[in-house]
N, C-alpha and C positions, 0 to 999 in steps of 0.2 A: 494872272492876278484876279481876273474876273471870275474864273472858275472857283478859286479859293473863297472869294467873297460870297459867291452863290452858295457854296457848300456850308460855310459857317452860318449863313442866314437860315438855310434849310434846317440845319441841326438845331438852331435856337428855336425855331418855330415848332418842330416836332417835339422837342423836349418840353415845351410849355403847353402842348396840345393835351387836353384831358383824356381823350380817347386813346391816345398813344401811351400815356402813363398807365392807364388801366390794363391795356394789352401787355405792357412790359411787366407789370406786377403779376399778372396771370401766368405769363410764361415763366417767371422766376419761381413762383410757388409750385408750379407743375414740375419744374426741374428739381427743386429741393425735395419734393415728395418722391419723385422717381429715384433720386439718389438714396433716400432713406429706406425705401422698400428694397432697393438693390442690396444695401448693406445688411438689412435684416435677413434677406434671403440667403446671403453668403453665410451669415452666422448660423442660421438654421441648418443649412446643409452641412456645416462643419460639426455641429452638435450631433446630428443624426449619424454622421460617419463615425464619430467617437463612440457613441453608444453601441452601435452594431459591431464595433471592433472588439468589444469585451467578450472573450470566450466563456461559454458555460462550463462550470466546474463539474467534474464527474465524481460521484460518490464511490468510495472503495472500501473494502474490508480492511481489517487490521493488518493482514499480510501484505496489502498493497501500499501501505504507507512508506514513502521514500525517506530514508534516513541514513545518510552516509557518515554520520558523526558518532552516534551512540553505539554501544556494544551490540553484537548480533544476538538475536533471540535463538531459542533451541532449533527452530526450523531453519533459520538462516545459516546457523553453524553446520547443520546436516547437509544443506544444499551446497555449501562450499567445500564439502569433503568428498573426495573421489572414492573413498572407501564406503560411502553410505548411499550410493545411487539407488540401490534396490529399496532401502528403507524410505527414501524420499518418494519414490514411485508409489510405494504402498500407502504412505501418508496422503499423497495426492488422490489416489484412487478411493480412499476412505473418506475424503472430504474433511480431513482433520487439520489442514494447514492453518486456517484462521483460528481454530480452537487452541492450537499449540503456539500461536503467535501472540496470544493475549498475555496479560500481566503475570498470570500464574500465581505464585512460583511453582515450577515443576521440577521433578527429578526424572530424567528420561534415561532408560537403559537402552542404548542404541546398538543393535546387532550390525556387524559389518557385512559387506557383500559376501565374504567367505562364510560367515555364519549362516546366511540364507542358503548358500550353495550346499550346505550340509544336510538340508532337508531333503526328503525323498523327491526324486525327479518328478517335475510337473506340479509340485506343491505351490510354488510361488506363482507360476503362470495361472493356476487354477484360482488362487485367492485374489488375483487382480481382475478377475472377470466380474462384471456388474452384479450378477446374481449371487456372488459370494461376498458382497460388501459387508454384510452383518458379521460374518465369520472373521473377515479381515479386520474390521473395526474392533472386535472383541480381543483379537490377538495383539493389536497395536496398543490398545488401552491397558493391556496387561503389562506393558512396558513403561507405563507412566504412573508416577506418584504425585499427589498434590502436596507441595511443600518441598523444602530443600534439605536433603539428607547428605550432609558433608561426610567425606571419608573418615575423618577423625571421630565422627559420631556413630558410625556403623559398628555394631557389636555382634559377636558370634551368637548365632541363634535368634537374632532379631527378626521379627515379622513386620512387614510393611504392607499396608493396604494399597491396592492399585485402583486406578480409575474404573476398571471394568467390574469391580466388586470382589475380585480375588485378592490373594495375598502372596507375597514372595518371601523367601527366607534367606537371610544373609548368614554366610558361614566364613570363618577365617581359618586358614591353614598355611603354615610355613611362610607367613608374611603376605600371603595373597588373600584377596577377597573374592568370594564366589556368590552367585545368585542361584538359588535352588540347587545348590550342590555341584553344579557343573559349568555354569556360565561364568567365566572369569572376567573380572573388571580389568581391562587392559590400559585404560587411560581415563583421566578426568578432565573435562572441558567446561569451564564456567561460561555461562550465558547471561544475557541481560534479564531474562525471566526465569532463571533457575540454573540447573547443573546437568551435565550430560556425562553418563558413564558408558564408555565404549566397551561392549562385551563381545565375546567370541562365539556365543551360541544364541539361538532364537529361543525366547521364553514362550512355552506353550501352556496356556492356562488349563488347569485340571477341569474336568467336567463339572464338579460341584463348586469350583471357584473358592475353595476354602484353604 
């Protein structure tokens, strides 16, 4: 009982002591400030973590745009065809992938692998060399027209200008359509930026491109 009385008395004395109250307020203020800085520090670290977690975006050409919903463009159609691997390799070697991936529209006469195989031995391998890039580009551009020329609009004797500055001639015989008299159109494939005609011969531009 005496210890309790002594404790209560001491508590009352300290509580009314001015110096004690000042020290208590100082401790309380320091504690509050410490907690505030700690909270701010936690928020700052969280903010920094969030900002650094955002990855930088990479710029890509038109051919690099990822789109699994829209119809394929002429390049994507060729890439998906097992019969046009040589043509795709040639387009890549000539750096024409992005150009043919643009809006166009284009009409592309696409020789098959068998069509390229009919060329003299070593021709394709030679054209794929870096030093032959200009010649390869000229040949490939001779297979491309600006605009969409649908089958029903192709007429016998029709001349169509090509991207390389030359012209091709359309002929019709026995219900078949030929380009320059010997390359037969075997199939028609629509694309998002034009139309593709599968042909069984490679079109070689004349020297004067007329």
